[in-house]
Structures are given as C-alpha cells and as structure tokens.
Residue, then its C-alpha position, 0 to 999 in steps of 0.5 A: x659739423x657740416x655733414x648732412x648725415x649728422x643729426x645731433x651731437x652730445x658731449x659725453x666726456x673730455x680727452x685732455x692730451x695726446x696720450x689719452x687721445x691715442x688710448x681713445x682711438x684704440x678703445x673705438x677700434x674695439x667697437x664692432x662695425x656692421x654688427x651690434x648685439x643691440x640689433x634685433x634679428x632682421x634689423x639692419x645695422x646703422x651707425x647709431x648702433x655703433x655710437x650707442x655701443x661706443x658710448x657704452x664701452x666708454x662708460x664701462x672703461x670710465x672714459x665717459x661722464x655717462x652714468x646710465x647708458x640706456x637712459x642717456x641713449x633714450x634721452x639723446x634719441x628723443x632729443x635728436x629725432x625732431x632734427x633727424x626729420x628736418x635733416x631728412x627733409x633737407x632743412x635744419x642743421x646739426x644740433x649740439x644737444x644738452x642731454x643729461x648724462x644720467 
C-alpha cells in the first residue's frame, strides 16, 4: 500500500474464490458509512470506526478468524499508533502488523 493515510494492515481472514469475494463485498455494503454506534456523542466519525465495525460484522458472520473483536481492536490500535505518529510526521511506511486474533 502506498497511501499516506494507511497506517497499518492486519489480516483477519481469507477470501478463497470469486463467489466469496462477491459475498464479502455485500457484507461490507452493510457497514454504515459516516456513522457508528461506537462514536460517543460529539465524537467525529473516522474511517477507523468503519474498519472496527466491519471487523465486528465479519466476526459475527463467521468470516473472520478474530474471536474477541474488542481485544483485537485494542491490540491493533496499540500496535498501529506508533506508525500513525510517524506517518503524520511524513516519515515511516505502512506496516503489516501481526496482531493476535484473540
């Protein structure tokens, strides 16, 4: 990935064929954009809210190897934050993180 807005990537599952890929796309369409029940009142929606909600929906539907979405998300954020700070400063690169799929 070369986007300066992407900070980190974690693999949460595999899509093995085109049929599953189409189903996955439809699952992602069910994840709300620009809103999230995880946003506290007055908190601006950000793309990471969508990603967290998408991982949760994938886990709920059995499409993810993530067992505990809240713990996974905490581990992912903790691992990604140092890279976010580097990227914000114009340094570093996108990192693929090995985050426990607890």
